[in-house]
C-alpha positions as CSV (number, residue, x, y, z in Angstrom):
1,M,25.2,121.4,96.9
2,S,28.8,120.6,96.9
3,K,30.5,117.9,98.9
4,F,33.6,119.9,99.5
5,N,33.5,122.8,101.9
6,K,36.2,125.4,101.1
7,N,35.7,127.5,104.2
8,K,36.6,124.7,106.6
9,K,40.1,125.0,108.1
10,K,42.4,122.0,107.5
11,E,44.1,120.6,110.5
12,S,47.6,119.1,110.1
13,P,48.1,115.6,111.4
14,A,50.2,115.2,114.6
15,V,53.9,114.5,114.1
16,S,54.7,110.9,114.9
17,T,57.4,110.6,117.5
18,A,57.6,106.8,117.4
19,S,61.0,106.8,115.6
20,L,62.5,109.4,117.8
21,P,64.2,107.0,120.2
22,D,65.7,105.1,117.3
23,I,67.2,108.3,115.9
24,V,68.6,109.3,119.3
25,F,70.3,106.0,119.8
26,M,71.6,106.0,116.3
27,L,73.3,109.4,116.8
28,L,74.6,108.3,120.2
29,F,76.1,105.2,118.7
30,F,77.7,107.2,115.9
31,F,79.4,109.6,118.2
32,M,80.6,106.8,120.5
33,V,82.3,105.1,117.5
34,A,83.6,108.2,115.8
35,T,85.0,110.0,118.9
36,V,88.7,109.5,119.7
37,M,89.5,109.7,123.4
38,R,92.7,111.4,124.5
39,E,95.3,108.8,125.4
40,V,97.6,110.8,127.6
41,D,97.0,113.6,130.2
42,Q,99.7,116.0,129.6
43,K,101.7,116.9,132.7
44,V,104.4,119.0,131.0
45,E,103.9,122.3,129.2
46,I,104.9,122.1,125.5
47,E,105.0,124.9,123.1
48,R,106.2,123.2,120.0
49,P,108.7,124.9,117.8
50,S,107.9,125.8,114.2
51,A,109.7,124.2,111.2
52,S,110.1,124.8,107.5
53,E,110.2,121.2,106.3
54,V,107.6,118.8,107.7
55,T,106.3,115.4,106.7
56,R,103.2,113.6,107.9
57,L,103.5,110.3,109.7
58,E,101.6,107.6,107.9
59,D,100.3,105.4,110.7
60,K,99.9,107.2,114.0
61,S,99.1,103.9,115.9
62,L,102.8,103.1,115.4
63,V,104.0,106.2,117.1
64,H,105.2,106.3,120.7
65,Y,105.3,109.8,122.2
66,I,107.9,111.2,124.7
67,Y,107.0,114.6,126.1
68,I,109.8,116.9,127.3
69,G,109.2,120.3,128.9
70,P,108.6,122.2,132.2
71,S,106.1,120.6,134.6
72,I,102.6,122.0,134.8
73,T,103.1,121.8,138.6
74,P,106.6,123.3,139.2
75,E,106.1,123.4,142.9
76,V,106.0,119.5,142.9
77,H,108.5,118.7,140.2
78,G,110.7,121.8,140.1
79,P,111.2,124.4,137.3
80,D,113.5,122.3,135.1
81,A,112.4,120.3,132.1
82,R,110.9,116.9,132.8
83,I,110.3,113.8,130.8
84,Q,106.8,112.4,130.6
85,L,106.1,108.8,129.5
86,N,102.4,107.9,129.2
87,D,100.7,109.6,132.1
88,Q,103.7,109.9,134.4
89,I,106.6,112.2,134.8
90,V,109.7,110.0,135.3
91,P,112.7,111.1,137.4
92,S,115.3,110.5,134.7
93,E,115.9,109.4,131.2
94,F,117.0,106.0,132.4
95,A,113.3,104.9,132.6
96,I,113.0,105.1,128.8
97,P,114.4,101.7,127.8
98,R,112.0,99.9,130.1
99,W,109.0,102.0,128.9
100,K,110.0,101.5,125.2
101,E,110.2,97.7,125.8
102,M,106.7,97.6,127.3
103,K,105.4,99.7,124.4
104,M,107.0,97.4,121.8
105,Q,105.2,94.4,123.4
106,E,101.9,96.1,122.5
107,V,102.8,96.2,118.8
108,A,102.5,93.2,116.4
109,P,106.0,91.7,115.6
110,R,105.5,92.5,111.9
111,D,105.0,96.2,112.6
112,Q,107.8,96.7,115.1
113,P,110.3,97.8,112.4
114,Y,108.0,100.7,111.5
115,V,107.5,102.1,115.1
116,T,108.6,105.7,115.4
117,T,109.4,107.5,118.6
118,S,108.1,111.1,118.5
119,L,109.7,113.7,120.7
120,K,107.3,116.5,121.7
121,V,109.7,119.0,123.1
122,D,109.1,122.5,124.4
123,K,110.9,125.0,122.3
124,E,112.6,126.5,125.4
125,T,114.0,123.2,126.6
126,Q,117.8,122.8,126.8
127,M,119.2,120.3,124.2
128,G,121.1,118.4,127.0
129,I,118.0,116.5,128.2
130,V,117.0,115.8,124.6
131,T,120.4,114.4,123.8
132,R,120.3,112.2,126.8
133,V,116.9,110.9,125.8
134,K,118.2,110.2,122.3
135,E,121.2,108.3,123.7
136,Q,118.9,106.1,125.7
137,L,116.9,105.4,122.6
138,R,120.0,104.6,120.6
139,E,121.2,102.1,123.3
140,I,118.0,100.1,122.8
141,N,118.2,100.4,119.0
142,A,115.1,102.7,118.7
143,L,116.6,104.7,115.9
144,K,113.5,105.9,114.1
145,I,112.9,109.3,115.8
146,N,111.0,112.4,114.8
147,Y,110.4,115.8,116.4
148,S,106.8,117.1,116.6
149,T,106.4,120.6,115.3
150,L,103.8,123.3,115.1
151,N,103.5,123.5,111.4
152,S,100.9,121.5,109.5
153,I,101.4,120.2,106.0
154,V,99.7,122.0,103.1
155,D,99.0,119.6,100.2
């Protein structure tokens, strides 16, 4: 007589779910840390132009964005190109020096020379408004400007 019965079906042990809450909270924490929230709600339509020569910005935390294009709600703001700073459409380019001064106060003094102002401009926008924005930036000595384009860099 043998001690082992070969005909008996083996039952698999139940799967332990004791560590399941730990795994769920670890995944939740990972996605909370790794997710980047959108900083600005875009209120102007921007179809960026393409470019043949582009370079990548090194530190995007030192970039201040100015959006220029037609409003998403033309019945409120009109059909012309508008300037958006942070989450607001401003009435004219004369609000730029005050906005830039507030943004520069958020940057450490040692990093202020490296701050770039990026213009995200719709490709159908007239250059007159862009020129007026650049003149306002020039008056406050914000001379480091770039234009955001559609093309990405291929390494």
